C-alpha positions in Angstrom: -15.8 9.9 36.0 -17.6 7.5 33.8 -16.8 6.5 30.4 -19.1 9.3 28.7 -16.8 11.9 30.3 -13.8 10.5 28.3 -12.2 12.0 25.3 -10.9 9.8 22.8 -7.6 10.8 20.9 -5.5 9.1 18.5 -1.7 9.2 18.7 0.3 8.7 15.4 4.0 7.8 15.6 6.1 6.5 13.0 8.9 3.6 13.3 12.1 3.7 11.5 14.2 0.6 11.1 17.7 1.2 9.7 19.4 -1.5 7.9 23.2 -1.8 7.4 24.4 -2.8 3.9 26.6 -5.6 4.1 29.2 -3.9 1.9 29.2 -0.5 4.1 33.0 -0.8 5.1 33.9 -0.1 1.6 31.4 2.6 0.8 34.0 5.5 1.3 36.5 3.9 -0.7 34.1 3.3 -3.9 31.6 6.0 -3.4 33.4 8.7 -1.7 32.1 10.6 1.7 28.4 9.6 1.5 25.6 9.1 4.4 25.9 5.7 5.2 24.2 3.6 7.9 26.6 1.9 10.0 24.4 0.4 12.9 21.4 -1.4 12.9 18.5 0.1 14.7 15.1 1.3 15.5 13.9 4.6 16.5 10.4 6.0 17.0 9.0 9.8 16.4 5.9 11.2 17.6 4.1 12.7 14.7 0.7 13.8 15.8 -2.3 13.6 18.1 -5.9 14.5 17.2 -9.5 14.0 18.2 -10.6 10.5 17.2 -14.2 11.8 16.1 -13.0 15.0 14.4 -13.4 13.9 10.7 -11.7 17.0 9.5 -8.5 16.0 10.8 -6.2 14.2 8.3 -3.5 11.9 9.5 -0.1 12.8 9.4 1.8 10.7 6.7 5.2 9.4 7.6 8.0 10.3 5.0 8.4 8.1 2.1 9.7 4.5 2.9 11.9 2.6 0.4 9.2 0.5 -0.9 12.0 -1.9 -2.5 12.9 -3.0 1.1 9.0 -3.9 1.9 8.9 -6.2 -1.1 12.4 -7.7 -0.8 13.4 -7.2 -4.4 16.4 -9.1 -5.4 19.7 -7.1 -5.8 20.5 -7.3 -9.4 23.9 -8.7 -8.8 26.1 -9.7 -11.8 27.5 -13.3 -11.8 31.1 -12.3 -11.0 29.8 -10.5 -8.0 28.0 -13.5 -6.7 30.8 -15.7 -7.2 33.4 -13.1 -5.8 35.9 -14.8 -3.2 35.7 -12.1 -0.7 33.7 -9.1 0.4 36.6 -6.8 -0.8 36.3 -8.4 -4.1 32.4 -8.1 -4.0 32.5 -4.6 -3.2 34.9 -3.9 -6.3 32.6 -5.7 -8.7 29.6 -4.1 -7.4 31.1 -0.7 -7.6 31.9 -1.5 -11.3 28.2 -2.2 -12.0 27.3 1.2 -10.4 29.4 2.9 -12.6 28.4 1.0 -15.8 24.8 1.9 -14.9 25.6 5.5 -14.3 27.7 5.6 -17.7 24.7 3.9 -19.3 22.2 6.6 -18.3 24.5 9.5 -19.3 25.0 8.2 -22.8 21.3 7.6 -23.0 20.4 11.1 -22.1 23.3 12.5 -24.3 22.3 10.5 -27.3 25.5 8.8 -27.5 24.1 5.3 -28.0 23.8 3.3 -31.1 20.1 2.6 -30.6 18.1 5.1 -28.7 14.5 4.2 -27.0 11.9 5.0 -29.9 9.7 7.4 -27.6 9.9 9.3 -24.9 7.7 6.7 -22.9 10.4 3.9 -23.8 13.5 6.1 -22.7 11.2 6.7 -19.3 11.0 3.0 -18.7 14.6 2.4 -19.6 15.9 5.3 -17.4 13.5 3.9 -14.6 14.9 0.4 -14.7 18.7 1.9 -14.6 17.5 4.1 -11.5 15.9 1.1 -9.8 19.1 -1.2 -10.3 21.5 1.7 -9.1 19.4 2.0 -5.8 19.4 -1.7 -5.2 23.1 -1.9 -5.7 23.7 1.2 -3.7 21.9 -0.4 -0.6 24.8 -3.0 -0.4 26.9 -0.1 0.6 24.8 2.6 2.2 22.1 0.6 3.7 18.5 1.5 3.8 15.6 2.5 6.0 11.8 1.4 6.5 9.3 3.8 7.7 6.0 2.4 9.1 3.0 4.5 10.5 1.6 3.4 13.8 -1.1 4.6 16.0 -2.1 4.2 19.6 -5.8 5.2 21.5 -5.8 7.2 24.5 -8.7 8.0 26.6 -8.5 11.5 28.4 -10.7 12.0 31.7 -10.4 14.4 34.4 -8.2 13.5 37.4 -7.8 14.4 41.0 -4.3 15.7 40.4 -5.1 18.0 37.7 -1.7 17.4 36.3 -0.3 14.1 35.7 1.9 11.9 33.4 -0.4 10.1 31.1 2.2 7.8 29.3 5.8 8.1 28.1 7.2 8.2 24.5 10.5 6.8 24.0 12.8 7.4 21.0 13.7 3.8 20.9 10.6 1.9 22.0 7.6 4.1 21.1 4.8 4.7 23.6 5.5 3.0 26.9 3.8 3.0 30.4 4.0 6.0 32.7 6.0 4.3 34.9 8.7 3.4 32.5 11.4 6.0 32.8 13.0 5.1 29.4 10.7 7.5 27.9 9.7 11.2 28.0 6.5 11.9 30.0 3.4 13.0 28.2 1.6 15.2 30.6 -2.2 15.5 30.8 -3.5 18.6 32.3 -7.1 19.0 33.1 -8.7 22.2 34.3 -12.3 22.3 35.3 -13.9 25.9 35.0 -17.5 27.1 36.2 -18.8 30.2 34.9 -22.0 32.1 35.8 -23.5 33.8 33.0 -26.7 36.0 32.8 -29.5 34.6 30.4 -32.4 36.4 29.2 -35.5 34.9 28.2 -38.4 36.9 26.4 -42.0 35.6 26.7 -45.1 37.6 25.5 -45.7 39.0 28.6 -42.5 39.5 30.3 -38.7 39.1 30.1 -36.9 37.0 32.5 -33.5 37.3 33.5 -31.6 34.4 35.3 -28.3 33.2 36.1 -27.0 29.7 34.3 -24.1 27.9 35.6 -21.7 26.8 32.6 -19.1 24.1 33.3 -16.1 23.6 31.0 -13.3 21.2 31.1 -10.0 21.9 29.2 -7.6 19.2 28.4 -4.0 19.6 27.3 -1.4 17.3 26.3 2.4 18.3 26.5 5.4 16.6 25.4 8.7 17.8 25.5 7.7 21.2 27.2 5.2 21.7 23.9 1.4 21.4 23.6 0.6 18.5 21.3 -3.2 18.5 22.0 -5.9 20.8 23.5 -9.7 20.6 23.7 -12.4 21.8 25.8 -15.7 20.0 26.7 -18.7 21.9 27.7 -21.1 20.2 30.1 
């Protein structure tokens, strides 16, 4: 079938890159049981498929990314941590930095400091800076993730088989070719329907009744046994 019969749809998916902290082996010793990234890796997740021409459809946003990871903000290490003679010593010093930051935050919130910020806005700025430093230091132990949004354009058209693998989606590679068995299949099902309907047309002198043939093509995409996109086209 010609290009005019094709349906243009957009596949949205997220890419999540996991980064291990250099001090991850010491996380439990100094932070206790917590969620720690122990392996570097990249995974993909299918989010949404929608009609490219449907302006009413809003793209699904990925979960909030660690913005500090994208800007490569320097970790606020103390001189002692930078000059540490071993990773074990560095972990100890960084953990003490984290505890001092937490203690400073508690003291500010409880008013147990010699000089409190002058107003609410100043206090907010101070607390935000303490939180930022803590997050950056914690990354050395627990790691961090970067989440980015990707799109892929698909073109749907009737096929002789009526039911076929359009492409595959892999948790570890994203969209891949339909012959790449590393991914789960995204099936395209096309169903053509023809319906005869009675149409009446009144004129000044008479009313005519005749049959009109209506053709409709239904498209459906399924992934992991779930429908992820459906549309119908009259022609």
